[in-house]
A tleap script that builds the chain and sets N, CA, C and O, in Angstrom:
source leaprc.protein.ff14SB
mol = sequence {
  NMET PHE ASP LEU ALA GLY GLY ILE ASN GLU
  LEU LEU GLU PRO TYR LEU LEU GLU GLU THR
  ASP LEU ALA TYR LYS ILE LEU LYS ALA GLY
  TYR LYS ILE ALA TYR ALA HIE ASP THR LYS
  CYS LEU HIE TYR CYS GLY GLY THR ILE SER
  SER LYS THR SER GLU LYS THR ARG TYR LEU
  SER ILE ARG ASN ARG TYR ILE PHE VAL LEU
  LEU HIE ILE HIE SER PRO PHE LEU LEU LEU
  GLN THR PHE PHE MET ILE PRO PHE ARG LEU
  PHE SER PRO MET GLU ARG LYS ALA LEU LYS
  GLU VAL PHE ALA MET ARG ARG GLN ILE PHE
  CYS GLY ARG LYS ILE GLU LYS THR ARG SER
  VAL LEU SER ASP ARG ALA LEU ILE ARG MET
  SER GLY ASP TYR ALA LYS ALA VAL THR SER
  ARG LYS GLY CGLU
}
set mol.1.N position { -128.056 144.800 180.365 }
set mol.1.CA position { -127.477 145.302 179.082 }
set mol.1.C position { -126.271 144.447 178.718 }
set mol.1.O position { -126.033 144.123 177.554 }
set mol.2.N position { -125.511 144.092 179.768 }
set mol.2.CA position { -124.250 143.343 179.463 }
set mol.2.C position { -124.701 141.946 178.859 }
set mol.2.O position { -124.159 141.435 177.879 }
set mol.3.N position { -125.743 141.400 179.553 }
set mol.3.CA position { -126.205 140.049 179.095 }
set mol.3.C position { -126.940 140.165 177.731 }
set mol.3.O position { -126.733 139.316 176.864 }
set mol.4.N position { -127.808 141.217 177.522 }
set mol.4.CA position { -128.483 141.394 176.358 }
set mol.4.C position { -127.551 141.441 175.012 }
set mol.4.O position { -127.853 141.010 173.899 }
set mol.5.N position { -126.306 142.097 175.425 }
set mol.5.CA position { -125.322 142.286 174.258 }
set mol.5.C position { -124.486 141.054 174.161 }
set mol.5.O position { -123.597 141.039 173.310 }
set mol.6.N position { -124.673 139.988 174.957 }
set mol.6.CA position { -123.814 138.813 174.896 }
set mol.6.C position { -122.528 138.861 175.679 }
set mol.6.O position { -121.705 137.947 175.625 }
set mol.7.N position { -122.381 139.898 176.375 }
set mol.7.CA position { -121.177 139.919 177.368 }
set mol.7.C position { -119.918 140.050 176.557 }
set mol.7.O position { -119.932 140.446 175.391 }
set mol.8.N position { -118.813 139.701 177.215 }
set mol.8.CA position { -117.431 139.769 176.693 }
set mol.8.C position { -117.229 138.559 175.774 }
set mol.8.O position { -117.425 137.413 176.179 }
set mol.9.N position { -116.827 138.846 174.514 }
set mol.9.CA position { -116.617 137.815 173.613 }
set mol.9.C position { -115.223 137.077 174.012 }
set mol.9.O position { -114.150 137.679 174.067 }
set mol.10.N position { -115.370 135.819 174.259 }
set mol.10.CA position { -114.176 135.046 174.578 }
set mol.10.C position { -113.200 134.723 173.484 }
set mol.10.O position { -112.107 134.218 173.739 }
set mol.11.N position { -113.627 135.035 172.166 }
set mol.11.CA position { -112.716 134.903 170.905 }
set mol.11.C position { -111.627 135.981 171.038 }
set mol.11.O position { -110.546 135.778 170.486 }
set mol.12.N position { -111.820 137.019 171.674 }
set mol.12.CA position { -110.822 138.130 171.899 }
set mol.12.C position { -110.030 137.870 172.999 }
set mol.12.O position { -109.380 138.841 173.386 }
set mol.13.N position { -109.889 136.807 173.635 }
set mol.13.CA position { -109.055 136.590 174.875 }
set mol.13.C position { -107.672 136.513 174.377 }
set mol.13.O position { -107.435 136.113 173.237 }
set mol.14.N position { -106.727 136.894 175.221 }
set mol.14.CA position { -106.799 137.196 176.569 }
set mol.14.C position { -107.181 138.744 176.784 }
set mol.14.O position { -107.613 139.109 177.877 }
set mol.15.N position { -107.028 139.562 175.817 }
set mol.15.CA position { -107.203 140.963 175.951 }
set mol.15.C position { -107.270 141.629 174.531 }
set mol.15.O position { -107.029 141.015 173.491 }
set mol.16.N position { -107.599 142.857 174.596 }
set mol.16.CA position { -107.615 143.842 173.382 }
set mol.16.C position { -108.820 143.820 172.611 }
set mol.16.O position { -109.119 142.790 172.006 }
set mol.17.N position { -109.558 144.855 172.560 }
set mol.17.CA position { -110.843 145.071 171.818 }
set mol.17.C position { -112.058 144.624 172.376 }
set mol.17.O position { -113.115 144.818 171.776 }
set mol.18.N position { -112.009 143.962 173.619 }
set mol.18.CA position { -113.135 143.410 174.183 }
set mol.18.C position { -114.069 144.637 174.585 }
set mol.18.O position { -115.278 144.432 174.472 }
set mol.19.N position { -113.702 145.756 174.993 }
set mol.19.CA position { -114.557 146.843 175.378 }
set mol.19.C position { -115.247 147.443 174.113 }
set mol.19.O position { -116.423 147.805 174.136 }
set mol.20.N position { -114.459 147.528 173.014 }
set mol.20.CA position { -114.815 147.986 171.637 }
set mol.20.C position { -115.931 147.026 171.193 }
set mol.20.O position { -116.981 147.477 170.735 }
set mol.21.N position { -115.730 145.799 171.314 }
set mol.21.CA position { -116.739 144.737 170.955 }
set mol.21.C position { -117.982 144.902 171.598 }
set mol.21.O position { -119.053 144.868 170.992 }
set mol.22.N position { -117.854 145.099 172.932 }
set mol.22.CA position { -119.121 145.232 173.836 }
set mol.22.C position { -119.913 146.546 173.347 }
set mol.22.O position { -121.097 146.502 173.015 }
set mol.23.N position { -119.251 147.545 173.339 }
set mol.23.CA position { -119.830 148.828 172.894 }
set mol.23.C position { -120.491 148.653 171.514 }
set mol.23.O position { -121.655 149.001 171.318 }
set mol.24.N position { -119.746 148.125 170.606 }
set mol.24.CA position { -120.295 147.988 169.312 }
set mol.24.C position { -121.548 147.130 169.187 }
set mol.24.O position { -122.423 147.416 168.369 }
set mol.25.N position { -121.640 146.008 170.055 }
set mol.25.CA position { -122.804 145.226 170.055 }
set mol.25.C position { -123.934 145.930 170.643 }
set mol.25.O position { -125.072 145.793 170.193 }
set mol.26.N position { -123.640 146.729 171.697 }
set mol.26.CA position { -124.759 147.467 172.339 }
set mol.26.C position { -125.386 148.503 171.283 }
set mol.26.O position { -126.607 148.542 171.131 }
set mol.27.N position { -124.558 149.308 170.584 }
set mol.27.CA position { -124.908 150.260 169.703 }
set mol.27.C position { -125.656 149.567 168.474 }
set mol.27.O position { -126.708 150.015 168.016 }
set mol.28.N position { -125.085 148.562 168.042 }
set mol.28.CA position { -125.822 147.793 166.810 }
set mol.28.C position { -127.183 147.331 167.240 }
set mol.28.O position { -128.103 147.364 166.423 }
set mol.29.N position { -127.380 146.902 168.471 }
set mol.29.CA position { -128.677 146.453 168.985 }
set mol.29.C position { -129.705 147.744 169.195 }
set mol.29.O position { -130.853 147.622 169.620 }
set mol.30.N position { -129.188 148.794 168.882 }
set mol.30.CA position { -130.078 149.984 168.938 }
set mol.30.C position { -130.179 150.743 170.243 }
set mol.30.O position { -130.980 151.657 170.440 }
set mol.31.N position { -129.252 150.262 171.162 }
set mol.31.CA position { -129.242 151.072 172.550 }
set mol.31.C position { -128.297 152.137 172.393 }
set mol.31.O position { -127.546 152.161 171.418 }
set mol.32.N position { -128.275 153.117 173.380 }
set mol.32.CA position { -127.323 154.107 173.411 }
set mol.32.C position { -126.280 153.970 174.601 }
set mol.32.O position { -126.574 153.312 175.599 }
set mol.33.N position { -125.168 154.550 174.482 }
set mol.33.CA position { -124.130 154.478 175.466 }
set mol.33.C position { -123.999 155.987 175.903 }
set mol.33.O position { -123.785 156.878 175.081 }
set mol.34.N position { -124.134 156.198 177.184 }
set mol.34.CA position { -123.843 157.559 177.622 }
set mol.34.C position { -122.571 157.738 178.382 }
set mol.34.O position { -122.181 156.910 179.206 }
set mol.35.N position { -121.898 158.897 178.072 }
set mol.35.CA position { -120.507 159.269 178.688 }
set mol.35.C position { -120.781 160.010 179.855 }
set mol.35.O position { -121.392 161.075 179.778 }
set mol.36.N position { -120.395 159.558 180.915 }
set mol.36.CA position { -120.379 160.455 182.264 }
set mol.36.C position { -119.024 161.038 182.496 }
set mol.36.O position { -118.184 160.384 183.114 }
set mol.37.N position { -118.760 162.243 182.030 }
set mol.37.CA position { -117.559 162.960 182.042 }
set mol.37.C position { -117.057 163.201 183.528 }
set mol.37.O position { -115.868 163.391 183.786 }
set mol.38.N position { -117.960 163.180 184.384 }
set mol.38.CA position { -117.554 163.522 185.906 }
set mol.38.C position { -117.409 162.171 186.599 }
set mol.38.O position { -117.353 162.202 187.828 }
set mol.39.N position { -117.348 161.120 186.054 }
set mol.39.CA position { -117.130 159.737 186.628 }
set mol.39.C position { -115.615 159.382 186.692 }
set mol.39.O position { -114.898 159.650 185.728 }
set mol.40.N position { -115.169 158.852 187.682 }
set mol.40.CA position { -113.796 158.411 187.723 }
set mol.40.C position { -113.823 156.892 187.824 }
set mol.40.O position { -114.612 156.345 188.596 }
set mol.41.N position { -113.014 156.227 187.094 }
set mol.41.CA position { -112.975 154.805 186.852 }
set mol.41.C position { -111.553 154.362 187.430 }
set mol.41.O position { -110.484 154.843 187.053 }
set mol.42.N position { -111.687 153.472 188.302 }
set mol.42.CA position { -110.407 152.831 188.960 }
set mol.42.C position { -110.043 151.573 188.172 }
set mol.42.O position { -110.760 150.573 188.195 }
set mol.43.N position { -108.877 151.654 187.457 }
set mol.43.CA position { -108.469 150.632 186.609 }
set mol.43.C position { -107.070 150.555 186.713 }
set mol.43.O position { -106.333 151.485 186.387 }
set mol.44.N position { -106.612 149.301 187.229 }
set mol.44.CA position { -105.128 149.131 187.286 }
set mol.44.C position { -104.436 149.053 185.978 }
set mol.44.O position { -104.495 148.062 185.250 }
set mol.45.N position { -103.788 150.119 185.713 }
set mol.45.CA position { -103.074 150.179 184.282 }
set mol.45.C position { -102.109 149.085 184.241 }
set mol.45.O position { -101.394 148.772 185.193 }
set mol.46.N position { -102.116 148.531 183.130 }
set mol.46.CA position { -101.119 147.439 182.847 }
set mol.46.C position { -101.369 146.139 183.501 }
set mol.46.O position { -100.521 145.247 183.488 }
set mol.47.N position { -102.514 146.018 184.071 }
set mol.47.CA position { -102.784 144.717 184.753 }
set mol.47.C position { -102.838 143.525 183.890 }
set mol.47.O position { -102.485 142.416 184.291 }
set mol.48.N position { -103.328 143.779 182.578 }
set mol.48.CA position { -103.410 142.698 181.674 }
set mol.48.C position { -102.413 142.939 180.475 }
set mol.48.O position { -102.039 141.990 179.785 }
set mol.49.N position { -102.016 144.162 180.255 }
set mol.49.CA position { -101.179 144.376 179.214 }
set mol.49.C position { -99.771 144.837 179.740 }
set mol.49.O position { -99.645 145.990 180.152 }
set mol.50.N position { -98.848 144.080 179.737 }
set mol.50.CA position { -97.657 144.353 180.406 }
set mol.50.C position { -96.936 145.466 179.644 }
set mol.50.O position { -96.303 146.301 180.291 }
set mol.51.N position { -96.990 145.530 178.318 }
set mol.51.CA position { -96.262 146.516 177.480 }
set mol.51.C position { -97.188 146.725 176.258 }
set mol.51.O position { -97.680 145.765 175.666 }
set mol.52.N position { -97.400 147.958 175.913 }
set mol.52.CA position { -98.234 148.221 174.737 }
set mol.52.C position { -97.522 148.009 173.414 }
set mol.52.O position { -98.140 148.020 172.349 }
set mol.53.N position { -96.171 147.809 173.499 }
set mol.53.CA position { -95.493 147.603 172.319 }
set mol.53.C position { -94.799 146.226 172.320 }
set mol.53.O position { -93.831 146.029 171.586 }
set mol.54.N position { -95.295 145.255 173.154 }
set mol.54.CA position { -94.826 143.908 173.173 }
set mol.54.C position { -95.218 143.254 171.942 }
set mol.54.O position { -96.152 143.701 171.276 }
set mol.55.N position { -94.562 142.220 171.592 }
set mol.55.CA position { -94.844 141.435 170.356 }
set mol.55.C position { -96.280 140.735 170.565 }
set mol.55.O position { -97.094 140.658 169.645 }
set mol.56.N position { -96.499 140.270 171.757 }
set mol.56.CA position { -97.847 139.677 172.065 }
set mol.56.C position { -98.905 140.524 171.932 }
set mol.56.O position { -99.934 140.120 171.392 }
set mol.57.N position { -98.791 141.850 172.420 }
set mol.57.CA position { -99.825 142.845 172.304 }
set mol.57.C position { -99.988 143.272 170.863 }
set mol.57.O position { -101.131 143.387 170.422 }
set mol.58.N position { -98.997 143.505 170.131 }
set mol.58.CA position { -99.081 143.772 168.668 }
set mol.58.C position { -99.721 142.705 167.829 }
set mol.58.O position { -100.449 142.979 166.875 }
set mol.59.N position { -99.416 141.407 168.228 }
set mol.59.CA position { -100.001 140.348 167.498 }
set mol.59.C position { -101.473 140.195 167.748 }
set mol.59.O position { -102.256 139.982 166.823 }
set mol.60.N position { -101.873 140.311 169.094 }
set mol.60.CA position { -103.335 140.242 169.515 }
set mol.60.C position { -104.187 141.447 168.861 }
set mol.60.O position { -105.355 141.290 168.503 }
set mol.61.N position { -103.554 142.546 168.752 }
set mol.61.CA position { -104.213 143.661 168.163 }
set mol.61.C position { -104.482 143.395 166.794 }
set mol.61.O position { -105.590 143.707 166.358 }
set mol.62.N position { -103.635 142.863 166.042 }
set mol.62.CA position { -103.831 142.388 164.625 }
set mol.62.C position { -104.969 141.353 164.469 }
set mol.62.O position { -105.903 141.524 163.686 }
set mol.63.N position { -104.834 140.295 165.243 }
set mol.63.CA position { -105.704 139.156 165.281 }
set mol.63.C position { -107.123 139.551 165.765 }
set mol.63.O position { -108.131 139.097 165.223 }
set mol.64.N position { -107.157 140.364 166.742 }
set mol.64.CA position { -108.412 140.761 167.241 }
set mol.64.C position { -109.219 141.655 166.271 }
set mol.64.O position { -110.438 141.560 166.132 }
set mol.65.N position { -108.487 142.467 165.661 }
set mol.65.CA position { -109.132 143.359 164.669 }
set mol.65.C position { -109.743 142.503 163.673 }
set mol.65.O position { -110.907 142.789 163.393 }
set mol.66.N position { -109.231 141.537 163.087 }
set mol.66.CA position { -109.762 140.674 162.139 }
set mol.66.C position { -111.078 139.980 162.696 }
set mol.66.O position { -112.150 139.961 162.091 }
set mol.67.N position { -110.853 139.455 163.849 }
set mol.67.CA position { -112.046 138.786 164.477 }
set mol.67.C position { -113.132 139.769 164.641 }
set mol.67.O position { -114.276 139.431 164.333 }
set mol.68.N position { -112.874 141.039 165.130 }
set mol.68.CA position { -113.956 142.003 165.199 }
set mol.68.C position { -114.691 142.350 163.896 }
set mol.68.O position { -115.919 142.398 163.842 }
set mol.69.N position { -113.869 142.596 162.827 }
set mol.69.CA position { -114.383 142.775 161.538 }
set mol.69.C position { -115.355 141.575 161.078 }
set mol.69.O position { -116.503 141.759 160.676 }
set mol.70.N position { -114.801 140.467 161.182 }
set mol.70.CA position { -115.629 139.292 160.772 }
set mol.70.C position { -116.847 138.979 161.577 }
set mol.70.O position { -117.819 138.434 161.055 }
set mol.71.N position { -116.812 139.330 162.905 }
set mol.71.CA position { -118.071 139.232 163.757 }
set mol.71.C position { -119.005 140.369 163.438 }
set mol.71.O position { -120.203 140.093 163.371 }
set mol.72.N position { -118.660 141.475 163.253 }
set mol.72.CA position { -119.636 142.721 163.303 }
set mol.72.C position { -119.885 143.400 162.024 }
set mol.72.O position { -120.983 143.908 161.800 }
set mol.73.N position { -119.021 143.433 161.261 }
set mol.73.CA position { -119.114 144.191 159.968 }
set mol.73.C position { -120.010 143.383 158.993 }
set mol.73.O position { -119.610 142.317 158.523 }
set mol.74.N position { -121.204 143.891 158.699 }
set mol.74.CA position { -122.183 143.066 157.980 }
set mol.74.C position { -122.343 143.777 156.537 }
set mol.74.O position { -123.022 143.231 155.668 }
set mol.75.N position { -121.717 144.974 156.314 }
set mol.75.CA position { -121.931 145.715 155.145 }
set mol.75.C position { -120.966 145.044 154.099 }
set mol.75.O position { -119.760 144.997 154.342 }
set mol.76.N position { -121.508 144.502 152.886 }
set mol.76.CA position { -120.606 143.916 151.933 }
set mol.76.C position { -119.566 144.755 151.511 }
set mol.76.O position { -118.444 144.291 151.305 }
set mol.77.N position { -119.862 146.110 151.342 }
set mol.77.CA position { -118.834 147.013 150.803 }
set mol.77.C position { -117.729 147.119 151.867 }
set mol.77.O position { -116.565 146.999 151.484 }
set mol.78.N position { -117.985 147.332 153.150 }
set mol.78.CA position { -116.889 147.468 154.130 }
set mol.78.C position { -116.135 146.064 154.310 }
set mol.78.O position { -114.930 146.044 154.558 }
set mol.79.N position { -116.788 145.049 154.193 }
set mol.79.CA position { -116.077 143.727 154.184 }
set mol.79.C position { -115.154 143.465 152.946 }
set mol.79.O position { -114.106 142.822 152.999 }
set mol.80.N position { -115.680 144.048 151.825 }
set mol.80.CA position { -114.803 143.962 150.611 }
set mol.80.C position { -113.549 144.793 150.806 }
set mol.80.O position { -112.491 144.396 150.317 }
set mol.81.N position { -113.606 145.859 151.455 }
set mol.81.CA position { -112.514 146.738 151.629 }
set mol.81.C position { -111.442 146.109 152.470 }
set mol.81.O position { -110.242 146.275 152.253 }
set mol.82.N position { -111.973 145.323 153.516 }
set mol.82.CA position { -111.143 144.634 154.365 }
set mol.82.C position { -110.425 143.509 153.645 }
set mol.82.O position { -109.209 143.371 153.774 }
set mol.83.N position { -111.091 142.774 152.955 }
set mol.83.CA position { -110.602 141.575 152.248 }
set mol.83.C position { -109.628 142.071 151.167 }
set mol.83.O position { -108.584 141.445 150.983 }
set mol.84.N position { -109.919 143.170 150.441 }
set mol.84.CA position { -109.066 143.642 149.393 }
set mol.84.C position { -107.695 144.058 149.911 }
set mol.84.O position { -106.730 144.088 149.146 }
set mol.85.N position { -107.597 144.372 151.164 }
set mol.85.CA position { -106.290 144.862 151.844 }
set mol.85.C position { -105.436 143.618 152.284 }
set mol.85.O position { -104.230 143.737 152.503 }
set mol.86.N position { -106.099 142.419 152.408 }
set mol.86.CA position { -105.241 141.325 152.992 }
set mol.86.C position { -104.129 140.917 152.161 }
set mol.86.O position { -103.110 140.602 152.775 }
set mol.87.N position { -104.102 140.853 150.886 }
set mol.87.CA position { -102.945 140.504 150.152 }
set mol.87.C position { -101.796 141.489 150.419 }
set mol.87.O position { -100.643 141.061 150.385 }
set mol.88.N position { -102.022 142.679 150.660 }
set mol.88.CA position { -100.958 143.606 150.884 }
set mol.88.C position { -100.315 143.468 152.313 }
set mol.88.O position { -99.203 143.913 152.600 }
set mol.89.N position { -101.098 142.837 153.122 }
set mol.89.CA position { -100.710 142.644 154.668 }
set mol.89.C position { -99.903 141.368 154.748 }
set mol.89.O position { -99.181 141.149 155.720 }
set mol.90.N position { -100.014 140.543 153.762 }
set mol.90.CA position { -99.279 139.266 153.928 }
set mol.90.C position { -97.797 139.301 153.916 }
set mol.90.O position { -97.094 138.315 154.140 }
set mol.91.N position { -97.352 140.518 153.636 }
set mol.91.CA position { -95.842 140.579 153.654 }
set mol.91.C position { -95.282 140.602 155.209 }
set mol.91.O position { -94.091 140.431 155.468 }
set mol.92.N position { -96.146 140.803 156.063 }
set mol.92.CA position { -95.733 140.855 157.421 }
set mol.92.C position { -96.003 139.505 158.071 }
set mol.92.O position { -97.138 139.029 158.083 }
set mol.93.N position { -94.891 138.856 158.643 }
set mol.93.CA position { -95.089 137.591 159.254 }
set mol.93.C position { -96.140 137.624 160.303 }
set mol.93.O position { -96.925 136.678 160.362 }
set mol.94.N position { -96.242 138.661 161.176 }
set mol.94.CA position { -97.283 138.708 162.169 }
set mol.94.C position { -98.742 138.715 161.569 }
set mol.94.O position { -99.637 138.066 162.111 }
set mol.95.N position { -98.936 139.407 160.528 }
set mol.95.CA position { -100.204 139.402 159.906 }
set mol.95.C position { -100.562 138.040 159.360 }
set mol.95.O position { -101.721 137.634 159.454 }
set mol.96.N position { -99.582 137.295 158.774 }
set mol.96.CA position { -99.793 135.949 158.307 }
set mol.96.C position { -100.176 134.964 159.332 }
set mol.96.O position { -101.034 134.111 159.107 }
set mol.97.N position { -99.446 135.086 160.649 }
set mol.97.CA position { -99.714 134.331 161.819 }
set mol.97.C position { -101.096 134.609 162.247 }
set mol.97.O position { -101.843 133.672 162.527 }
set mol.98.N position { -101.480 135.812 162.316 }
set mol.98.CA position { -102.856 136.142 162.817 }
set mol.98.C position { -103.894 135.651 161.877 }
set mol.98.O position { -104.873 135.072 162.349 }
set mol.99.N position { -103.783 135.821 160.591 }
set mol.99.CA position { -104.706 135.370 159.597 }
set mol.99.C position { -104.821 133.791 159.754 }
set mol.99.O position { -105.911 133.229 159.644 }
set mol.100.N position { -103.770 133.182 159.987 }
set mol.100.CA position { -103.765 131.703 160.075 }
set mol.100.C position { -104.613 131.346 161.367 }
set mol.100.O position { -105.456 130.452 161.303 }
set mol.101.N position { -104.394 132.020 162.496 }
set mol.101.CA position { -105.222 131.656 163.655 }
set mol.101.C position { -106.677 131.968 163.403 }
set mol.101.O position { -107.555 131.164 163.716 }
set mol.102.N position { -106.926 133.092 162.858 }
set mol.102.CA position { -108.281 133.556 162.609 }
set mol.102.C position { -109.047 132.521 161.565 }
set mol.102.O position { -110.245 132.267 161.697 }
set mol.103.N position { -108.363 132.045 160.685 }
set mol.103.CA position { -108.780 130.980 159.875 }
set mol.103.C position { -109.083 129.703 160.649 }
set mol.103.O position { -110.080 129.028 160.392 }
set mol.104.N position { -108.212 129.383 161.596 }
set mol.104.CA position { -108.560 128.164 162.403 }
set mol.104.C position { -109.691 128.408 163.312 }
set mol.104.O position { -110.277 127.463 163.840 }
set mol.105.N position { -110.035 129.670 163.525 }
set mol.105.CA position { -111.248 129.977 164.494 }
set mol.105.C position { -112.569 130.251 163.679 }
set mol.105.O position { -113.605 130.666 164.200 }
set mol.106.N position { -112.408 129.962 162.297 }
set mol.106.CA position { -113.555 130.440 161.438 }
set mol.106.C position { -114.890 129.895 161.957 }
set mol.106.O position { -115.886 130.620 161.958 }
set mol.107.N position { -114.925 128.713 162.369 }
set mol.107.CA position { -116.330 128.186 162.823 }
set mol.107.C position { -116.935 129.033 163.977 }
set mol.107.O position { -118.096 129.440 163.925 }
set mol.108.N position { -116.113 129.279 165.008 }
set mol.108.CA position { -116.601 129.966 166.089 }
set mol.108.C position { -116.870 131.416 165.703 }
set mol.108.O position { -117.770 132.067 166.233 }
set mol.109.N position { -116.075 131.891 164.779 }
set mol.109.CA position { -116.384 133.385 164.445 }
set mol.109.C position { -117.634 133.518 163.662 }
set mol.109.O position { -118.435 134.426 163.880 }
set mol.110.N position { -117.801 132.620 162.756 }
set mol.110.CA position { -119.005 132.638 161.847 }
set mol.110.C position { -120.292 132.335 162.636 }
set mol.110.O position { -121.366 132.863 162.351 }
set mol.111.N position { -120.126 131.443 163.658 }
set mol.111.CA position { -121.261 131.150 164.503 }
set mol.111.C position { -121.678 132.491 165.355 }
set mol.111.O position { -122.840 132.855 165.532 }
set mol.112.N position { -120.583 133.109 165.816 }
set mol.112.CA position { -120.817 134.389 166.618 }
set mol.112.C position { -121.425 135.256 165.566 }
set mol.112.O position { -122.432 135.902 165.856 }
set mol.113.N position { -120.898 135.332 164.352 }
set mol.113.CA position { -121.380 136.422 163.310 }
set mol.113.C position { -122.924 136.200 163.151 }
set mol.113.O position { -123.663 137.183 163.089 }
set mol.114.N position { -123.380 135.036 163.090 }
set mol.114.CA position { -124.751 134.638 162.835 }
set mol.114.C position { -125.706 135.273 164.122 }
set mol.114.O position { -126.783 135.849 163.973 }
set mol.115.N position { -125.088 135.036 165.270 }
set mol.115.CA position { -125.802 135.567 166.454 }
set mol.115.C position { -125.843 137.102 166.480 }
set mol.115.O position { -126.836 137.736 166.835 }
set mol.116.N position { -124.787 137.604 166.111 }
set mol.116.CA position { -124.690 139.195 166.044 }
set mol.116.C position { -125.597 139.797 164.923 }
set mol.116.O position { -126.164 140.879 165.083 }
set mol.117.N position { -125.707 139.085 163.830 }
set mol.117.CA position { -126.665 139.435 162.945 }
set mol.117.C position { -128.111 139.493 163.348 }
set mol.117.O position { -128.879 140.367 162.946 }
set mol.118.N position { -128.444 138.520 164.161 }
set mol.118.CA position { -129.931 138.545 164.611 }
set mol.118.C position { -130.060 139.578 165.705 }
set mol.118.O position { -131.191 140.005 165.943 }
set mol.119.N position { -129.017 140.035 166.407 }
set mol.119.CA position { -129.131 141.069 167.427 }
set mol.119.C position { -129.126 142.456 166.867 }
set mol.119.O position { -129.710 143.383 167.428 }
set mol.120.N position { -128.418 142.589 165.688 }
set mol.120.CA position { -128.304 143.810 165.098 }
set mol.120.C position { -129.642 144.502 164.620 }
set mol.120.O position { -130.499 143.884 163.989 }
set mol.121.N position { -129.753 145.814 164.966 }
set mol.121.CA position { -130.867 146.630 164.627 }
set mol.121.C position { -130.456 147.671 163.679 }
set mol.121.O position { -131.169 148.018 162.737 }
set mol.122.N position { -129.222 148.200 163.952 }
set mol.122.CA position { -128.661 149.218 163.007 }
set mol.122.C position { -127.663 148.687 162.188 }
set mol.122.O position { -127.087 147.660 162.549 }
set mol.123.N position { -127.345 149.293 161.027 }
set mol.123.CA position { -126.400 148.938 160.069 }
set mol.123.C position { -125.076 149.502 160.417 }
set mol.123.O position { -125.008 150.461 161.186 }
set mol.124.N position { -124.012 148.962 159.893 }
set mol.124.CA position { -122.609 149.579 160.183 }
set mol.124.C position { -122.707 150.994 159.649 }
set mol.124.O position { -122.246 151.880 160.369 }
set mol.125.N position { -123.253 151.334 158.464 }
set mol.125.CA position { -123.144 152.651 157.932 }
set mol.125.C position { -123.930 153.536 158.847 }
set mol.125.O position { -123.534 154.693 158.991 }
set mol.126.N position { -125.003 153.124 159.487 }
set mol.126.CA position { -125.653 154.029 160.368 }
set mol.126.C position { -124.957 154.350 161.664 }
set mol.126.O position { -125.122 155.404 162.278 }
set mol.127.N position { -124.141 153.333 162.048 }
set mol.127.CA position { -123.227 153.546 163.213 }
set mol.127.C position { -122.045 154.484 162.818 }
set mol.127.O position { -121.566 155.238 163.665 }
set mol.128.N position { -121.621 154.449 161.674 }
set mol.128.CA position { -120.576 155.352 161.113 }
set mol.128.C position { -121.172 156.833 160.983 }
set mol.128.O position { -120.533 157.842 161.284 }
set mol.129.N position { -122.396 156.825 160.527 }
set mol.129.CA position { -122.915 158.105 160.400 }
set mol.129.C position { -123.202 158.718 161.892 }
set mol.129.O position { -122.969 159.898 162.154 }
set mol.130.N position { -123.664 157.910 162.716 }
set mol.130.CA position { -123.936 158.378 164.137 }
set mol.130.C position { -122.609 158.813 164.687 }
set mol.130.O position { -122.587 159.794 165.430 }
set mol.131.N position { -121.557 158.210 164.408 }
set mol.131.CA position { -120.236 158.514 165.046 }
set mol.131.C position { -119.777 159.795 164.502 }
set mol.131.O position { -119.234 160.614 165.243 }
set mol.132.N position { -119.956 160.014 163.293 }
set mol.132.CA position { -119.446 161.273 162.595 }
set mol.132.C position { -120.391 162.454 163.212 }
set mol.132.O position { -119.867 163.521 163.528 }
set mol.133.N position { -121.723 162.254 163.368 }
set mol.133.CA position { -122.487 163.314 163.873 }
set mol.133.C position { -122.085 163.554 165.301 }
set mol.133.O position { -122.011 164.709 165.718 }
set mol.134.N position { -121.813 162.491 166.097 }
set mol.134.CA position { -121.290 162.862 167.430 }
set mol.134.C position { -120.084 163.607 167.454 }
set mol.134.O position { -119.972 164.559 168.225 }
set mol.135.N position { -119.121 163.252 166.646 }
set mol.135.CA position { -117.785 163.972 166.518 }
set mol.135.C position { -117.999 165.450 166.117 }
set mol.135.O position { -117.360 166.356 166.652 }
set mol.136.N position { -118.846 165.639 165.236 }
set mol.136.CA position { -119.205 167.013 164.790 }
set mol.136.C position { -119.786 167.822 165.918 }
set mol.136.O position { -119.397 168.966 166.154 }
set mol.137.N position { -120.776 167.180 166.651 }
set mol.137.CA position { -121.339 167.731 167.911 }
set mol.137.C position { -120.392 168.198 168.970 }
set mol.137.O position { -120.490 169.295 169.519 }
set mol.138.N position { -119.406 167.245 169.245 }
set mol.138.CA position { -118.438 167.412 170.271 }
set mol.138.C position { -117.493 168.540 169.877 }
set mol.138.O position { -117.097 169.370 170.695 }
set mol.139.N position { -117.151 168.537 168.608 }
set mol.139.CA position { -116.124 169.556 168.073 }
set mol.139.C position { -116.878 170.901 168.115 }
set mol.139.O position { -116.205 171.869 168.470 }
set mol.140.N position { -118.084 171.095 167.829 }
set mol.140.CA position { -118.721 172.292 167.775 }
set mol.140.C position { -118.899 172.949 169.253 }
set mol.140.O position { -118.870 174.151 169.517 }
set mol.141.N position { -119.082 171.922 170.103 }
set mol.141.CA position { -119.251 172.370 171.564 }
set mol.141.C position { -117.923 172.900 172.130 }
set mol.141.O position { -117.875 173.788 172.982 }
set mol.142.N position { -116.895 172.318 171.620 }
set mol.142.CA position { -115.486 172.844 172.061 }
set mol.142.C position { -115.283 174.222 171.671 }
set mol.142.O position { -114.696 175.024 172.397 }
set mol.143.N position { -115.806 174.537 170.423 }
set mol.143.CA position { -115.616 175.904 169.901 }
set mol.143.C position { -116.434 176.932 170.534 }
set mol.143.O position { -116.208 178.121 170.307 }
set mol.144.N position { -117.404 176.543 171.341 }
set mol.144.CA position { -118.305 177.532 172.065 }
set mol.144.C position { -117.617 178.279 173.198 }
set mol.144.O position { -118.242 179.108 173.860 }
savepdb mol mol.pdb
quit
């Protein structure tokens, strides 16, 4: 499944959103992800992120969100919403820096976008709907 989904996207290096990217690719390809609530994962906390509030982490979070949207969001309406907000974000120097880097990476991003479009079976709206249905189901189970 990891290979079918294209693995970890190197554009998101060194960290942040790589797991989200992988899960989104798997879901858009029409596969399901199961949650094993009784499984314990060993993960060295802070192994790659020294501080969740560091300048580098905040910057990578901004940059990688733009990369994620450009790679995966194929709905024209959802893309327009993202692009509509960019002028308001330009007041932040960190946002400007991230957008500049994303613009420099545009060839790799759009190449990856083409690949993701060919792998996608489900639309963004279908995934949003599925997510909402899942959240409702989980919420209703908690009330039982």
